[in-house]
C-alpha positions in Angstrom: 115.2 125.1 97.1 113.0 123.9 99.6 110.1 123.6 97.6 111.7 121.9 94.9 113.1 119.1 97.6 109.6 118.9 99.2 108.0 118.4 95.5 110.3 115.8 94.4 110.4 114.0 97.9 106.6 113.6 97.6 106.6 112.8 94.4 108.7 109.7 95.1 106.9 108.6 97.9 103.9 108.8 95.6 105.3 106.6 92.7 107.1 104.3 95.4 103.3 103.2 97.0 101.8 103.3 93.1 104.4 101.6 91.0 105.2 98.3 93.4 101.8 97.3 94.1 100.3 97.4 90.9 100.9 94.2 88.5 102.4 93.0 87.0 105.5 94.6 89.4 103.9 93.2 92.2 104.4 89.4 91.5 107.6 90.0 89.8 109.0 91.0 92.8 107.2 88.6 94.9 108.4 85.7 92.9 111.9 86.9 93.2 112.3 88.0 96.6 109.0 85.8 98.7 106.0 87.8 100.0 107.9 88.3 103.7 110.8 89.2 101.3 108.5 91.8 99.6 106.8 93.2 102.5 110.0 93.8 104.3 111.8 95.5 101.3 108.6 97.6 100.4 108.4 98.8 104.1 112.0 99.4 104.8 111.9 101.3 101.4 108.8 103.3 102.5 110.3 104.2 105.9 113.5 105.6 104.0 111.2 107.9 101.9 108.7 108.8 104.3 112.0 109.5 106.4 113.4 111.9 103.9 109.7 113.5 103.1 109.7 114.7 107.0 112.8 116.5 106.8 112.2 118.0 103.5 108.9 119.3 104.8 110.7 120.7 108.0 113.5 122.5 105.2 110.0 124.0 103.2 109.1 127.6 103.8 107.0 128.6 106.3 103.3 129.7 105.2 101.0 129.5 108.0 97.7 127.8 107.3 96.0 126.8 110.8 96.0 129.1 114.0 99.1 128.1 115.9 97.5 127.1 119.6 100.0 125.7 122.2 97.3 123.0 123.2 97.6 121.4 120.0 101.1 120.6 120.4 99.9 117.7 123.0 97.8 116.4 120.0 101.1 113.7 118.9 101.6 113.0 122.6 97.8 111.8 123.3 97.2 109.8 119.9 100.9 108.5 119.2 100.6 105.7 122.0 97.3 104.4 120.0 98.7 104.6 116.9 101.7 102.9 117.8 99.7 99.9 119.9 97.5 99.2 116.7 100.8 99.4 114.4 102.6 97.0 116.4 99.5 94.7 117.4 99.2 95.1 113.2 102.4 93.4 112.5 102.6 91.0 115.1 99.6 88.7 114.0 99.1 87.7 110.1 96.4 89.7 108.1 94.2 88.3 105.2 92.2 91.2 104.9 94.7 94.0 104.5 98.4 94.2 104.2 101.2 94.3 106.8 100.7 91.4 109.2 104.2 89.6 109.2 103.5 87.9 112.7 103.8 84.3 113.6 100.0 84.1 115.1 97.9 82.8 112.2 94.7 84.9 111.8 91.6 83.1 113.7 87.8 84.6 112.8 87.0 83.5 116.2 89.4 85.3 117.8 90.7 88.4 115.2 92.8 90.2 117.9 93.6 94.0 116.5 91.4 93.0 113.6 87.9 93.4 116.0 89.7 97.2 116.2 90.6 97.6 112.5 91.0 95.2 109.4 93.4 97.7 108.7 95.4 98.4 111.5 99.0 99.9 110.1 96.2 102.2 108.0 94.5 103.0 111.3 98.0 103.7 112.9 98.9 106.0 110.2 95.5 108.1 110.1 96.1 108.7 113.7 99.8 109.8 113.4 98.8 111.9 110.5 95.8 113.6 112.2 97.8 114.4 115.6 101.0 115.8 113.5 98.5 118.0 111.0 97.0 119.9 114.4 100.4 120.6 116.0 101.9 121.6 112.4 99.6 123.8 110.9 102.3 125.1 107.8 101.5 124.6 104.3 103.9 121.8 103.6 103.0 120.2 106.6 99.3 120.3 105.8 99.8 119.0 102.3 101.9 116.0 104.0 99.6 115.3 106.8 96.6 115.7 105.0 97.3 113.4 101.9 98.7 110.8 104.8 95.4 110.9 106.2 93.1 111.0 103.3 95.4 108.3 102.0 95.2 106.0 105.0 90.9 106.7 105.2 90.6 106.1 101.5 92.6 103.1 101.6 90.5 100.9 104.2 87.4 101.2 101.6 89.7 100.3 98.8 91.1 97.2 100.3 87.7 96.1 101.9 86.5 96.2 98.0 89.3 94.5 96.5 89.5 91.7 99.0 85.7 91.1 98.4 86.2 90.8 95.0 89.4 88.4 95.1 88.1 86.2 98.2 83.9 86.0 97.4 80.9 87.3 99.3 81.1 84.1 101.2 84.7 83.6 102.2 85.2 87.2 102.8 81.9 87.6 105.3 83.4 84.3 107.1 86.6 86.2 107.6 85.8 89.5 108.4 82.6 88.5 110.6 84.2 89.8 113.4 86.3 92.7 112.5 85.6 96.3 111.4 87.4 98.9 109.8 87.6 100.7 112.5 86.2 100.3 116.2 88.3 101.9 118.9 85.4 100.3 121.6 87.0 97.2 121.2 90.4 97.6 121.7 91.8 94.6 124.0 95.5 94.9 124.0 97.4 91.9 125.2 100.6 92.4 127.8 103.1 91.8 125.1 101.3 94.1 122.8 101.1 96.9 125.0 104.9 96.5 126.0 106.3 96.7 122.9 104.1 99.3 121.7 105.3 101.4 124.9 108.9 100.6 123.7 108.2 101.9 120.1 106.3 105.3 121.3 109.4 105.8 124.0 111.8 105.0 120.9 110.2 107.5 118.9 110.2 110.4 121.7 113.9 109.9 121.9 114.3 109.8 118.1 112.5 112.5 117.3 114.8 115.5 118.1 118.2 113.8 116.3 115.9 113.0 113.3 113.5 114.7 112.8 114.9 118.4 114.6 112.1 119.0 116.8 111.7 118.4 120.4 108.0 116.4 120.9 107.5 117.5 124.4 105.2 120.9 124.9 107.5 122.2 127.8 
């Protein structure tokens, strides 16, 4: 039953990310919910299914794949603050080059903010989250789960870049993206509000991890 639940949750998660974003489903949903309503509803649905998928992975039978090294339990604690910062900053600014930007601050090609670090801050955050948790959880179910997320995030950056170039045209794409990068952490310069909110999100995740996921994230 553990593998059955994991397979069902994984299949539903993949379907929820494949169907709502494809024409004619996405335009139909946007016309009825509005773009902001569509993004909010889609994000909430994804989070709910993701929570089930993570729980299902915990319930799947344990089959060891990667070696268990105590030091790897530190990977999420070291990488998740950065992932939270990318996600929070990405949501606070409008983003014509990717998805997820719901913030009130308009995008300025001359001052792209977090987009100077990554045009796809939510995907970059997902890749960090997945990579960190793959290292800390070496059993088969978690390797499948986090490996798929990491691969999805990395490939998604390239796919969205290609799609946006086609939609915007080469000249407009060059104008908008000239000060951005697919991923360049050396450009990270968070504002005080972004850093504070990201720290609050990270602390909330630490507190809620054990009661929701059933596993204490601190390695001591």
